[in-house]
Residue, then its C-alpha position, 0 to 999 in steps of 0.5 A: m775462331a776463338a769461342y766467347r766466353r764471359p766472366v767467371l763472377r759475371n756469368l755465375f752472377d747472371d745466371a743466378p737467382t736473388p733472393h728476396i728482393a726485386h731488382p729492375p734490369r738494370t741492377h745485374r750490370r755490375d761493376f765488381y763482382l765478389a764471391t765469398d765462402g767460409s768453412y769450418r771443420d771440426g776443432d775449430r779450424g777453418g777457412l775463408g776464400v775470397v775472390i774479386e772481378t771486374r766486369d770484364g774478368a780482370r782478376v782484383a784479389r784473391l784469398s785463402v786464409p784458414d780461420t778458427v771459428p766455433d760453426n759455420n755461421v760465422a765462417e760465412y759471415r767472416a768471410l763475407h765481411l773480409g771480401l767487402d773490405v778489400l773490396a771497399a778498399r780497392a773499389p772507387e765510390g760509387a761502384r755496383v757490385g755483385v756479391l755472390v755466396d752459397h748461403a742462402d740465408l746470408a744472401a737474402n740478409v744482405n739483399r734486406a739490407t741492400l733494400a733497408a739502407g735505401g729506405p726512409d727508416a732503415r728498416p728492411p721489407h722483412p726481418f733480418r735473420v742473423p745468428r746471433s753468433t755473427d752480430h759482430h760481422w753483421r754489423g761490419i757487411r751492413a755499413r759495407v753495404a750501405g758504403f756501396d753505390e748499389l749492391r746485391a747477392a744472388r746465391i750459387d751452389s758451393a760446387d759452382n763458387p769459386a771462392h769454394p775451395l780457397a776456404n776449405a782447403p787454405e794450405q793448399y792455396a796459400h800462394v793466392n796471398r801472394e799474388p801482388d795487389r791490383c788496386v782499381l780506383p779510376r781516373d774517370d768513369r770509364w770503369r763503370a758498366p753503362d747503364d742499358d735497360r733493353y735486356p732483362p737480366p736472365s733470373r730464374a724467376d722470369r724464366r718460361r716453364s715447358t708448360g707455356s706459363s711465365v714463372g714468377t709473374g702469374e701471367p700466360a707466357s707470350d709466343 
């Protein structure tokens, strides 16, 4: 009997920590998952990698683009800006998005932007920590974040990031840019993940320690 294997990006997202944001159980059920990465090497040479999947694992897009960047921060922010632009053009209104990046500060800033977009004064609960050189791309990222129904970012290790090789070796992965476009604009709501609060996300903040205490809750573990 064949083993069941969950979609790659969805699996990574569900198992990854979510920096600086409180989330109800249903928020781990996304409609689309976006992984991005940016690379920087000496001589201003770099690359941008983007992978987008539906919740069922269907590939929406992959990009591997050489780029000229001044530093790693600009590369990371530029890659996410590119990925969000591509997803916004192909996803329906009201989409719920899970973002995967291997840059901790970027993930935290995206989640703060999500909370700010839903607040009365558009202010985050904690100040943004955005490198000055990324201002232009950060404005574009915030605009895209506000345009989706829900969005949450998780941080993963670069070794686990499917966009990492695309960003670091764009000369080897140029063929992915020639893959046929997959537009996922549906005619009804069958694309949306169901709202189901019975099963909380496997957030690392809720996992039990071997000592019998509950991590992140301040309460003892129940049997």
